[in-house]
C-alpha positions in Angstrom: 121.4 73.3 139.4 120.7 71.2 137.1 122.4 71.9 133.5 120.0 72.0 131.0 121.8 72.0 127.0 119.6 72.7 124.1 119.7 72.6 120.2 118.0 75.1 118.6 117.4 73.7 114.6 116.6 77.0 113.0 117.3 80.6 113.5 114.8 82.6 112.0 111.6 84.8 113.1 110.9 82.4 115.9 114.0 81.1 116.2 115.6 84.5 117.1 112.3 85.3 119.5 113.6 82.1 121.2 116.7 83.2 121.8 115.9 87.0 122.7 113.5 85.4 125.3 116.1 83.0 126.6 118.4 86.0 126.9 116.2 88.5 128.4 114.8 86.6 131.1 117.2 84.3 131.6 118.6 84.4 135.5 114.5 84.5 136.0 114.0 81.4 134.1 117.1 80.0 135.9 116.2 81.2 139.4 112.5 79.8 138.5 113.1 76.1 137.0 116.6 75.9 139.5 118.6 74.8 135.9 121.1 76.5 134.1 119.9 76.8 130.6 123.1 76.5 127.9 122.2 76.6 123.7 124.8 74.5 123.1 124.0 74.7 119.0 122.3 76.4 116.8 121.8 74.7 113.2 121.7 77.1 110.2 122.1 77.4 106.5 124.1 79.7 105.7 126.3 80.4 108.9 128.2 83.8 107.7 124.4 85.6 107.1 123.9 88.4 109.0 121.4 88.0 111.8 119.2 90.4 114.1 120.7 88.7 116.9 124.4 88.8 118.3 125.8 85.3 117.9 129.3 85.2 118.8 128.6 83.1 122.2 126.7 80.4 120.4 128.3 77.8 118.1 126.5 78.1 114.7 126.7 75.2 112.8 125.3 74.3 109.2 126.3 70.9 109.4 123.3 68.7 111.3 125.8 65.9 112.3 126.9 68.6 115.1 123.6 68.0 116.8 122.5 64.3 116.4 126.3 63.1 117.0 125.9 65.1 120.6 124.8 62.5 122.9 125.2 65.4 125.9 121.9 66.9 124.5 118.7 66.5 126.6 116.2 68.8 124.4 116.1 70.0 120.4 113.9 72.7 119.3 112.9 72.7 115.9 111.8 76.1 114.5 113.2 75.7 111.1 110.1 73.9 109.4 110.2 71.6 106.2 108.7 68.0 106.9 110.4 65.3 105.2 114.3 65.8 106.1 113.0 67.2 109.4 111.0 64.6 110.3 114.3 62.2 110.1 116.3 64.9 112.1 113.2 64.8 114.9 113.3 60.8 114.8 117.0 60.0 115.1 117.0 62.5 117.7 113.9 61.3 119.8 115.4 57.5 119.3 118.3 58.7 121.2 116.1 60.2 124.3 116.2 63.6 123.3 113.1 65.7 124.1 111.7 67.7 121.4 109.7 71.1 120.8 108.7 71.9 117.6 106.5 75.0 116.0 106.4 72.8 113.1 102.5 72.3 112.1 103.2 70.9 108.6 105.1 68.2 109.9 102.5 67.4 112.5 100.0 67.1 110.5 101.8 64.3 108.5 103.7 62.5 111.0 102.1 63.3 114.3 101.1 59.9 115.4 104.6 58.1 114.4 106.1 61.1 116.5 104.3 60.8 119.7 104.1 57.2 119.5 108.3 57.3 119.5 108.0 59.8 122.1 106.2 57.3 124.4 108.1 54.5 123.5 111.5 56.2 124.5 109.3 58.3 127.3 110.4 61.9 126.1 108.4 65.1 125.4 107.0 66.2 122.8 105.7 69.9 122.5 104.4 71.8 119.9 102.3 74.7 121.7 103.4 76.8 119.0 102.0 74.7 115.8 98.7 76.1 115.9 98.0 79.4 117.4 101.2 80.9 117.5 101.3 82.6 121.2 97.7 81.5 121.8 98.1 78.4 124.4 95.6 76.6 123.5 97.8 73.1 123.2 98.0 73.9 127.0 94.4 75.1 127.3 93.2 71.4 126.3 95.5 69.2 127.5 95.3 70.9 131.3 92.8 73.2 131.3 89.8 71.3 129.7 91.0 68.4 130.5 88.0 67.2 133.2 85.7 68.0 130.1 84.7 66.2 127.1 84.8 68.2 124.0 82.1 67.8 121.3 82.8 70.7 119.0 85.9 73.5 119.0 85.9 76.4 115.8 88.8 79.2 115.4 90.6 81.5 112.5 93.6 80.2 112.7 95.2 81.7 110.1 95.7 85.7 110.2 96.6 86.2 106.9 93.4 85.1 105.7 92.2 86.7 108.6 93.4 90.1 107.6 92.3 89.9 104.4 88.4 89.3 104.8 88.5 92.3 107.5 90.0 94.4 105.0 87.2 93.6 102.8 84.6 93.8 105.7 86.0 96.9 107.4 87.4 98.9 104.4 85.5 98.1 101.5 88.7 96.7 99.7 88.6 93.9 97.0 90.5 90.4 97.5 92.9 91.7 95.2 93.6 94.9 97.2 93.2 93.4 100.7 95.7 90.6 99.6 98.6 93.7 98.4 97.9 95.2 101.6 98.6 92.2 103.5 101.5 91.2 101.5 103.1 94.6 101.7 102.6 94.2 106.1 104.5 91.2 105.7 101.3 89.3 106.6 101.3 87.3 103.6 104.2 85.3 101.8 105.1 86.1 98.2 103.1 83.2 97.6 99.9 82.9 99.7 98.9 79.8 98.8 98.8 78.4 102.3 96.9 81.1 103.8 94.6 82.3 101.2 93.8 78.2 100.4 93.1 77.5 104.2 95.5 75.0 103.7 97.4 76.6 106.8 94.8 76.4 109.0 93.6 72.8 107.8 96.6 71.4 109.3 95.7 73.2 112.6 92.7 71.9 112.6 94.0 68.6 112.2 96.6 69.4 115.0 93.8 70.6 117.4 91.4 67.6 116.5 94.1 65.3 117.5 94.3 67.2 121.1 90.5 68.0 121.8 89.1 64.4 120.5 91.6 62.1 121.6 91.8 60.8 117.9 94.3 61.0 115.2 93.2 62.4 111.9 94.9 62.8 108.3 95.0 66.3 105.9 92.6 64.3 103.7 90.0 64.1 106.4 89.7 67.5 106.6 87.4 69.3 104.2 89.0 72.4 103.1 88.2 75.5 100.6 89.9 78.7 100.5 88.9 82.3 100.5 89.8 83.0 96.9 85.7 83.2 95.5 84.5 85.5 98.4 83.2 88.3 96.7 82.6 92.1 98.4 79.0 91.5 97.4 78.6 87.7 99.4 80.3 90.2 102.5 77.6 92.7 101.8 74.7 90.5 101.5 76.1 88.4 104.9 75.7 91.7 106.3 72.4 93.2 105.8 71.3 89.5 106.9 73.4 90.3 110.3 76.4 88.0 109.4 80.1 87.8 109.1 82.0 86.0 106.6 85.3 84.3 108.4 87.6 81.5 107.3 86.3 78.9 110.0 88.4 75.7 110.8 86.0 73.7 112.9 85.4 69.6 114.1 82.6 68.4 115.6 82.7 64.5 117.4 80.1 62.3 117.8 80.1 58.4 118.6 84.4 57.9 117.0 83.3 59.6 114.4 84.4 63.1 113.4 83.7 65.9 110.4 86.3 68.5 109.8 86.8 71.4 107.9 87.9 74.9 107.0 86.0 76.8 104.3 84.5 81.0 104.6 81.7 80.8 107.3 78.9 82.8 108.1 79.0 83.9 112.1 75.9 86.1 113.4 77.7 89.6 114.2 77.1 89.0 117.9 79.4 85.9 118.3 82.8 86.9 119.7 84.3 85.4 116.8 83.1 87.4 113.9 84.7 90.3 115.7 88.2 88.8 115.4 90.0 90.8 113.0 92.7 91.9 110.8 96.1 89.4 111.9 94.4 88.1 115.5 93.3 84.5 115.8 90.8 83.0 118.2 89.2 79.2 118.8 86.2 78.4 120.5 85.5 75.4 122.3 82.8 74.0 123.7 83.4 71.8 126.9 81.2 69.7 128.1 81.7 70.9 132.0 83.1 74.4 131.8 80.6 75.2 128.7 81.8 77.7 125.9 85.3 79.3 126.4 87.6 81.1 123.7 91.3 82.0 123.3 92.5 85.2 121.3 95.6 86.6 120.6 97.9 86.7 117.7 98.9 83.7 116.1 102.4 84.6 114.4 105.4 86.3 115.4 108.9 86.4 116.3 108.3 86.4 120.2 104.3 85.5 120.0 105.5 82.5 118.7 108.8 82.0 120.1 107.0 82.4 124.0 105.1 79.3 123.0 108.1 77.2 122.3 110.0 78.7 125.5 106.8 77.8 127.6 107.6 74.2 126.4 111.1 74.5 127.1 109.7 74.9 130.7 107.3 72.4 130.9 109.7 69.6 129.7 112.7 70.9 131.6 110.2 70.6 135.2 109.6 67.2 134.3 112.7 66.2 132.8 113.6 63.9 135.4 110.1 62.2 135.6 108.0 60.3 133.2 105.0 62.6 132.9 105.6 63.3 129.4 103.3 61.6 127.0 99.7 62.1 126.3 97.1 59.7 126.7 97.3 57.2 124.2 94.9 58.1 120.9 92.9 55.9 118.6 92.0 56.4 114.5 89.0 57.9 114.2 86.0 57.3 111.1 86.3 60.7 108.8 82.3 61.4 108.1 79.9 64.3 107.7 77.3 64.1 110.6 73.8 63.8 110.3 73.4 67.1 111.8 71.0 69.7 111.4 72.4 72.7 109.4 72.0 76.3 108.5 72.8 78.1 105.2 73.3 80.7 103.4 72.5 80.5 99.3 73.6 83.0 97.1 73.0 82.8 93.5 74.5 84.2 90.7 71.4 84.7 88.8 68.0 84.1 89.6 67.8 80.1 90.8 64.3 79.1 92.3 64.9 75.5 94.0 62.9 73.0 96.2 64.7 71.2 98.8 62.6 68.9 101.1 59.6 70.8 100.2 61.2 74.6 101.2 61.0 76.7 97.8 63.8 79.3 97.5 64.7 81.6 95.2 68.3 83.6 95.3 69.6 85.9 92.5 73.0 87.8 91.7 71.8 90.6 94.2 70.0 88.7 97.1 70.9 85.6 99.3 68.6 83.7 101.5 68.8 82.1 105.0 67.9 78.1 104.4 67.9 77.2 108.5 68.0 73.7 110.2 68.3 71.4 107.2 69.4 68.1 107.1 72.4 66.5 106.1 70.9 65.3 103.0 69.3 68.5 102.4 72.7 70.4 102.8 74.0 67.5 100.4 71.3 69.4 97.8 72.5 72.2 97.7 76.0 71.9 98.0 75.8 69.9 94.4 74.2 73.1 92.4 76.8 74.6 89.9 74.6 78.3 90.3 74.7 78.8 93.5 76.9 79.6 96.5 76.7 78.5 100.0 78.1 79.8 103.2 77.7 77.5 106.0 76.3 79.8 109.5 77.3 78.6 112.9 77.2 80.1 115.9 73.5 80.7 115.8 
């Protein structure tokens, strides 16, 4: 039986979930993996803080050097968050030959290319299933389940907080402010909800998913982002009258080594599967060249849901720890650019407006919305440049 020594960086919500899963399934995991898994260190900010679990059997430390200088470690699990400092910790561990598992989407959206390159050089694993959709196994689905497919498009609901708010507005008639207050009270929204409601959280996940789906690197600047603060109850009502639901959709299209990626409020036909993903749930819809449309659905956050994804990565690393089957195929730089594709728009005016685009006359008003279907990128840009209308792209038709 192999002896596997791991260090856990962080013991918050996700870290606690990881420990709980390892404890509750200890015998099953050891038998399945033929490995004895020992949590040798847990790095925390405050070793005296009250915890939701019994930590007496573990070595809690607030000195990261206890971990960085321990050359008996096989695997480090990072669930502490942060970008710059955490990046340097992981880089030092990986340079020392330690396999790394992380749930840190913020860090990966900035440093994924460097860390993947380092993992390939050191012939170690870098795993991050929990970074995109919590307990939804989308990373494994793309890397393994869909690896016989070419993927040209994906779209999804990547943020449970914003989806909860839009669901409250659409299904219960609440205002944005009321729905945000409810999300905060239930713990779905942070005291500062900026990353969620402004689309930043989803943007980071789209960058990571694009890397996986298209075998290409992109940066945060390559992904246009718009949040949900300006979505009104009137917008939702008008869209509903025309058979659409408004969701915060993260998506990307790939064509000839170019990728167009975005996060923005989007209209979906009410018959589309994503239109019925409500409240705190997430889902990702992928178009594979061979398999066709597939969708992955579940909770995108939570202690045990996210912990499940982390432990799944851990078991994968242990299974192949004595091999060199760790790294992904080479990835390439992309050209980020709006593709010249046909688009469908829902145009809402703040006041009565009449415009002509490519020979089409469109009149909108504060109580009306107009569909503008099959328009070119040039027409879309023309409409988007207007100050007196609000535009929602329509997807899934």
